[in-house]
N, C-alpha and C positions, 0 to 999 in steps of 0.2 A: 886639904885646902880648895876654896871653891875658886872656880875657872871664871873668868870674865872672858866674853866673846866681843870682838872691836869689833864695828862694822867699817870696812874701809867704802870709799866712794862708786859710786856708779860710773860707769867709763863704756863708752860706747865701741859694739865690736864692728870695725872696719869687712863688707860686705864685698866677697868678688863679685864679676859680672851673672855668673850662675848663682843664680839665688832667687829664693820666691821674691813675688810683687807683696811691695805691705798691703795691711789688713788687720780687722777685728773680727769680733768672734768666731775664731778660726779656732782649732782644739788641737794639743801638743801631747806628747811625752817619751820619757827615756829608757833607751832599753837597750842594754849591752853597749854602751857606748856611743852612741847614736840617737839624734834628738829628730823626733819625727813629725810633721806636720800637716794637717789635711785639711783645705777647705778655707772656709771663711768666707769676710766681703771685703771687696772694695767700693766699685762704684756699683756692680751687681754680685752675685753668690759665687763662688767659687767650687771649684770640685780639682783643683790640683793637691799631690801628692809628693811631699819630700822627703829628704834623709839628710840630717847635717850630719856630720865626723865632726865632734867634740874635740876631738885631738889637732886636728890639722885642720879645722873650718873652714872645711870644703861642703860643697852642697851637694848633692845630688837627685835630680826630678825619676818620678818611679814609674812605674807602668798603672796606670788605674784604667783596666781593661772593662769588658762588660761587664764581669763581678764584682768590680767596685763598686762607691756609694759616686752617685753624683752632687747634684750641689748641692754645698750642704753648709749650714752657719749655724750657730750657736748648738752643737751638737758635743759630745762630749765621745773622749777616748783615754782608753786605760791598760797596762798590759797586765799580762797572766801568761807566765809559763813561755815570754818569750811569741806569742800571740797576741796583737792589737785589736781592740774590741771599739769600736766605734757605733755610735748609736744615737738617732733623731737627727736632726736636726734638716731635714727635708723641705721644702718649699711649697710643695704641694700642699695636698690638703690633708689633715690628721685622717681622713677616710678610706685613703688609699689603701689598695690591698697590700702594695709592696710590704716584706720587713725592714723595719727602720734597724736593724742593727746589721754589722757586717764584721768578717775576719779576715786579719789579712797575718799570714806566717812570715817572722821575720830570717828566718833559716832559710825558705824555699823563695822568699819576694813575692809570692804569687798569697791572690785573693781567695778563701777557703769557701767552698756552700756552707750556708750557713742556715740550716732545719730545726727552730725552735718550736715547742710547745709549751703550753701551759702545765702544769701539774692538776694531772686527773681530777676533776673534783674541783677545782679553783678560778674556774673560768678564765677568761683569755690572755693574751700575750700584753704587755702594755704598748699602743698605739704611738706613730711620731709625736712627737713635741721637739721644744726648742728653750732652753734655756734653765737646762736641769742638773741635778750634779749624778756624779758615779763615783763611786769609790770600791775598792778591793778590800774583802776579808775573809780570809778560812777557805778558800776556794769561789767564792761567790764576788759578782758584781753587786752593790748595793744602787739603786737608782731610787733620785728624791725629787717631787713637786716638776715642774716645768711648764711651760704654754702648749695648750693644743689648739691653737686656734678657734677654733668658733668656742670652745667649749672653756677655753679663759685658763687661766691660773691651775695648775689640780696641787693635789696634797699627797697625790700615791705614793707608793713606797713601794719597790721590787726589789727582789734579787733574784739574778741568771746566774743559775751552777755551771759553772764553767765542764765540769762533766759528766752531768747530766743532761746539761744544753735545756734546760727546760726553766720555765720562771714562777717565781712563786709571789705573791702578793704578803707584804711582810706588818703584821699588826702587833699592836703596842697589847702586853697584859692586861693594862686599867687603863680607865677612860681619865686622864688627869690630861694635862695641858700639853700641843704639838705643836709644832714651828704652823701646820694650816698652809695652802696653797697659800704655795708663791714661785718666781723662780727670777734667774739672775742674780743668785746666791752663791756661796761656798759651801764643800763640806770637807774635810780632811778626819783619816781615821788618825787615832794615836791608842796604844792599848788596845782597851777594849772597849773603847766608844768612837762614835761618827759625831765631830764636832760641826757643825750648820751654824752660818752667820749670815745675816742680812738679808736684801736680796729686796725684791719687789711685791706685795701683796696686795693685788687690785692695783691702784694704781700710787701707788705710798710704798717710799723705799723703805727699807727698817733696818735696826740695830741690836735687834736680838740678838742670844746669843743660847743654842742648844745643844745639847747632849742625845746619842740613843745608844744607850746601855747594851751591848749584844748578848748578854749574859741575861740581865735582867727583863729583856724586851719590853722595855721602858722610856719613854722619854724624860728630859726634866730641862728647866730652864735655868740658866746661870746667870746668876743675878750679878748685877756691876755696880761701883760706884763712877766707874774712870772707862774708859776705852776709845773702838773708834764711833765717829758719830754713822748717822745714815750714807749707807752706801748698796749700789749695785752694778755690777760689772767689776766687780777686783778679783781678785788672785789670793788663793791660799797655799800654804805648804807647810809641811812639818821640817822641821831641823830640830834636832837634838831635841830637847825636853821642852819646845817651845811651838808655839803655831808663827807662822809671821802672813800679816794682811799688806798687800800692798793694791793701791791705786783706786780707781769705783769710786765711786761718787752720787751726786744727785742728780738725776736725768736731766733736768732744766738746767743747770749749771756746768760749768768749767771740772772734770773731772781730780784728783789732788793724786802727787806723787809720795803721797805719807807713808811710811813703813809701821807697823804695829806688831808688837810681839805679844802674847800671850803665854805665860809662863805657867805651864801645868803644873810644877808640884805649889808653887807657892800661891796660885788662883789672881793672879796678875798681870795687867795691862802696861805697857810701856811704848810711850811713843818714841822709835827710835830715829835720829840727826843723822844728815849725810850730807859732806860740805857740796859735792855735787849732784844732784838730782837729774832724772830722764824728766822728757816732758809730760804731764799727765796721760794717765791713760784709761780709759775705760776698754772693759771687751778684749783685752791680752792676755798673754800665756804666762806665767810665771814657775820656772822650774825650778832645782835644785840636783845641782851635781857635785860629787866629792864627799868626802865623812861628815856623815851626822846627818846626814838626807836620806829621807825614807824611798827606797828607790818601788816598794809596793807594799801592801798594807794586809798581804797574806798573813805573814805570823807577824803580832804582835810585838813590839819590841822590849828588848830591856831597860831598864831607866839607861842614862848615861852618867845621871850625877854619882855615884859614886867609882868610875872610872877613872887612871891616873892619865895625865898630862903623857908621860911616857911612853904609857903602852898604845897611846894611838900613835904614834910615831914608831911606831915599831912595827918593819917589812919584813924582817928576819927571820928566819928559822929556828934558831940557836940563840934564843933572848935571855930578858936577865934571868937571875933566880927566882923561884915560884912565878915564873909568868908562861906562857904556853901558845906556843903555834893552834888557832884551832880552823881545822876545815870543816866544808858542808861538801858533800856531793850530795847531787840530784839521783837517787836511788830510788824506784818504785816499788814500791805504793809510798813508803816514807822515808822522808829522807835523813839519813844518819850524821852522826858529827864525828873529827876523830882529833884528839888532843897529840900533840906531838911536846915531850918533854928531854930536856940534856943537863942531867946534874952533873956534867964534868967528867962523865965518861965517852966513849966512844960508839957506844949504840943508844939508840934513841928509842923512848917508850910510849908506846902508844897505848892510843883506850880509843876506842869507839863508842858511841852512846847512840841512843835511839830520841831522837823527838819526843815531847811528851804533850799528849794533844788534852791534856789535864789542864797543866800549866803553861804554856805557852812560853816559850825563850829561852825556856832551861832543859838540859840535855841529863840522861841520866843513864850510867855504867853497863855497858850490855857483854861487853870481851876486853882482852888487853891482849899486848904480845909488843915484841920490841923488832926494831928494824936498826940497821945498821946509819950512816949519814948518807952514804950516798944515796940509797934505797929512801929517803925520805926527801933528799933533791929531789929524785925522779917523781916525786908525787907533789913536790911543789910544783913541776915544769907543766902537769897534766892540767892548763889553763882551761881546757872545753869542758870537764866535766869537774873541777875542784876552784876553790873561790878559796883565798887566805883569810881568816878573821884574828881576831885577837881575844882572846879571853883571860881569864885572872881565877886564879883560887877563890873559896867561899869568903873569905873575910875582907874582897869588894863587894860582894854583893851580899852583904848580911840582911840587906834590907830584904832580901828576896827568899829568906827563912832557910839559906843553904846550910847545909854542916859539909866540911871536909868526911866525917864519920861515911855519910849517904855516900860518898864519893861523890859530888854532885859539881858540876860548874855551869858559871852562868856564861851564854854562848847569844852572841848577837846574830840574827838573820843576816845573810849576805846580801841581800839587797838593803837593808840598812846600812850597808860600811863599805866603804871604798877606803883601803888601808892607806893608801900613796896620794891620792889626788885631794888636794885641798878644796873645805867649801865652796861653791860660786854658785847663786843666784843670777840667773838666764831668764833675761825680760824680752819677750819679742811681741812685736807689733804693737796692734791699739789702735783707740778711739782720741784724738784725731790723729786721721794719717800724715805722714812724714810728706816732705816735698819729695825727697829721695823715692827711685822707681824701688830699690831694694829694699826688704822688706827692716822696720826700725828691729834691732837689737841691741842691748847691753848687758854689762856682767857686773855684779857685783861680789868680791871678795869676802868671806867672812874667815877672821882670825882670833882662835881661842888662845887665850893668856893668861 
């Protein structure tokens, strides 16, 4: 049975007196139930740093010591293993000697010393820029394009390895087409590809759509007969098997408030209607929280298309027959997965799986054992190291070629799943600024039916 996603109306989120001012060209990301906002522009460039607790709707201003960034705009922020990586956006010359990348540890709430180098023989690290894109894939941050003031728009493509703290230029294996120099575009990761849309090329807005294949290391243009118009300053995010695009537009005219959806399996665009829409926005931030939103692209996602609705609502250890609770544990150097099942007895069977590097998103059995219900409940309570997921038997993941004979299961990465919270799009800031002093904040729920 196919699922249908219903999009509810946008609703403003009332802000308390303690909240950041309205802004645009800022950077945001979500990490462990908190939304982080840095910098941007109001009448001048900003250097304030804020943390928003989604559950309680509370803002907290964080310390921005001498180790942190200065005033930034059109920078990027990504999260990897609870560390925030902020790149670019400095107002001064691109030829400054200051490193344009900062790291913030959300556990210690401190800025980390950042000493980065280029891989030997690969030239220098990327210089400061604005309007670039940054995504996370397989332990690296991939940064494309941007505007470097005197040099203009760039088509540089760099990868930063989080473990080695080294930059490497990314090159295609063939000399086909590519997005070329641009800034103000969007980029997201789905599966084994990075998808780039729109932006400015020279002084012209674009509406072209590109895919970078991480495995084949090639660019390909995605042809279309319909879809969004030319736009810059928009936002993009992944929800289940679709990419959502919001806002942006042509620089010399009013931005739009249209929400577009690109469905990857069908390769179709759809314009989504809403009865209530927020103000049209340029250079805002849109993020997703709750089930179905991609928290990080470090582990490619298993397709959602074969998951049953009742599995998504399951948040109990003892599930329906042939359903299992799956846990992902942060064990170094490679994550492991645990499957618990109870076929009517007092004991719960446990199987442990290691992550497959060859087939991301799949798990392969390495050992098994049994534990009592009370022991399993104890594992559930270890929130600091264990995250709940839903998994199903191979019949629900036939598209992935899994067989029960191989004792294989399809597991969704924890950063891609929130088993309890409904999916919600959060929209922060953007140009034009509101008359209110507090940051513009909207939300829209997504309901699967």
